[in-house]
N, C-alpha and C positions, 0 to 999 in steps of 0.2 A: 504494500500500500504506500502510495506517494502522498505526502501532505499537500493540502491546498493552501496556498499563500495569498494573502490579500494586502496589496499596497494601499496606503493612505497617503495621498498627495494633496497638498493645499489646505486652505482653511476658509473656503468660500462660504457664502451665506446659504447655499443649497447643496444637497448631496447628489452625487451621480454614482451609479454602479455600472461598471463595464466588465464583461467577462468573455473569455475566449474558450474555444474548444467545447461548446455545448454538445457538439457531435465530435468525437475524438479524431475523426478523419478529416477535419476541417481546420488546419493549422494557421490559416492566413490571419484570423483574428488575433491569435496569440502573437504573431509576428508584428501586427499593427500595434498591439498594446505594448510590445517591447519598445518600439519607437516612441509611441505616444507618452509612455510613462517617463522615459528619459527626457523627452522634450518638456514635459510638465515640470519635472524636477529641476531642470536647468534653466527654465525660462520664467522668471518671476513676473514679467509683463503679461505673458499668456495666462498664468494663473490668476492674476488680478483681473484681466479682461473677462475671463470666463466666469469668475466668481462662483466656482464649485469646489467642494471638497470631493475629490475623486477617490473612490474605492475600486481598485483594479485587481481582478483575478485573471492572470494571464492564461491559466488552464483550469477550467472547472471540472474536467475529467482527466486528471493526469495519468491514472492507471490505463484508461482506454487509449489515451494519446500515445503512451509508450508502446502499445501494441501496433501502432502505425509507423513506428520509426523506420521500418524496413524500406519504405518508399520515400521518406522525407529527403534523402540526399540523392535521389535519382538512381538509375536513369528515369526521366519523366516520360514514360511510355504507358499506354493504357494497360498492357499486359503486366508490367512491373507493379503498377498501382493495384491491379486486381489481385495479384499474388500476395501482396503485403498489406491488404486492406483489412481494417477491423472497424466494425460499427455494431454496438450492442443492440439487442432487441429493444423495442419501444419501451417496455416497462423498466429497462435498465439504463435508460438515457436520462441525463440530468434534468432536462426541461420537461420530460414526459412523466416525471414522477412526483410533481407537486400534488398535494392533497386536493381532492375535488369531490364534490357531490353535485351531480347534474343529471336530472331525470333518473335513468337507471344506472348511471355511472357512479361508482363509489370507489375511490382509491385513497388509502390512508397509510401507505407504506413508502414514504419518500426515502430515496437513497441517501446515504451520508453526504454525498456531494450536494444533493438538493437541499438537505438540511442546513448545510453551510451557507448556501445562497439565501435560504429562508431566514436564517439568523441575521444576516446583514440587512436584508430587506425589512425585517421587523424592527431592528434596533436603529437603523439609519434612515429608514423611510425615504429612499431616493426619489427625487422628483424626475430624474432622468435615469432610465435603465436601458442599457444597450447590450444585447446578446450578439456576439460577433460570429456569424456563420460565413461560410463560403460555399460556392457551388462547384462541384467537381467538373461538371460539364454544363455549359449553358451560360447565359448572360447575367448581368447584375439586376437585382430587384431589391425592394425594401418593403418592410411591413411597418405601419405606423398605427398607433391606437387612435389617432385623430389627425386630420390633415394639418400640415404645417407648410403653408404656401411658400415660405422662403426656401425650405428644403426641397420641396417638390420641383422648384425651378432649377436648383443648382446640382442636385444629386445626379441626374442623368448626364449633365455636361461633365461632371467630375469623372464619371466612369468612362465616357467616350474620350475624354482627354488622355486617359491612360490606355486607350485602345481596348477597352473592355466593352464587349457588345451588351446591349440591353436585352433582358428577357422580356419579350413582348407577348 
């Protein structure tokens, strides 16, 4: 078992929780958080401008992520990826094991990784929560719990600027 570490960066007036590898075969979010956490730690002006206290978990499923290490350094071919791919069953995924009661659905056995996220959510009450996924094959897309017009305008351009197609 690998520990789950949470960085706390900044002392803004609002809390934000960001976490990578909610699916352990999706390492790009962890890589982005590696850069972002360093940038936040070193850039006082950015911390002041954003006005958040950031809680950052680079890997929310470190055990599952370690089972994907076989393809992380390449070669980056579909066959190498498939031979070294690991993704747990739905009930064993961090985001799929939050407690829920909905109609006939009743689930009350959150994974230890999910419990770690729940504890941060309950104690820090983040106003911004960002689960960093990536798509193995396909284009960029976003889920939002409410429309944010400023983001809806810039996110597609940001993806296209990096030559990442949009999932339409």
